[in-house]
N, C-alpha and C positions, 0 to 999 in steps of 0.2 A: 403427301406429295407424291405426284406420278414419278415412276423411274424409265429410264431409257438406257438399254444395253448398247454399249459400243464396242464391238468386236473389234481387236487391233491384231497385227503380226509383225514380224519384222520387215522393216523398211515402210512402215506405215508413213503417210505422207504428214508432214508437220502442219501444215494449214488445214488439211482436212479433219485433222485429227484435235488440234487444240482449241481452234476456233468454235467447233460445237460444243466442246468439253467446257470451256469458260461462258459460251453464251447461253446454252440451255437452263444452266441454273438461275440466270436473272429471269427467265421465265417462269420460274417455279418446278422446274424437273431436277431429279437426282440422276446424274449421269454415273453409270456403272460401266467402268472399264475392264474388259476380260480379254484374254489371250488363251490360247489352247494349252498352254503350261503356266505354270506360277514361275515366273523368271523375269529377268530385265528383256526389254524389246528396244528396239534401235528404230528411230523415226530418219527420214531423211528429207531433206530441202531442195527442192528443184528450183529452175529458172533462176539461177544464179549466173551473173555473167562472170566468166573465169577472169576477167581484169575490165577495169572501166573502159579503156578503148576497144574493147571488143564488142561488135553486135549483139543482140538477144537473140539472134537464131543460133547461136551456140552455148549450152548451160552446162554448169559443173553440178555435179552432185556431191553434198556433205552428208 
């Protein structure tokens, strides 16, 4: 099985990280996730409207 290295760091984008992490094994790849240190890394999700009544030109980071 071919391997793919996925480097990450703090504030990694959730969709940009998790989509390939789950999708690539479906095509026969083993995904190896690595950061600069062995510790917990935090992901962020952008493009969330702060309130349903607020238009999409303003977003909130979680």
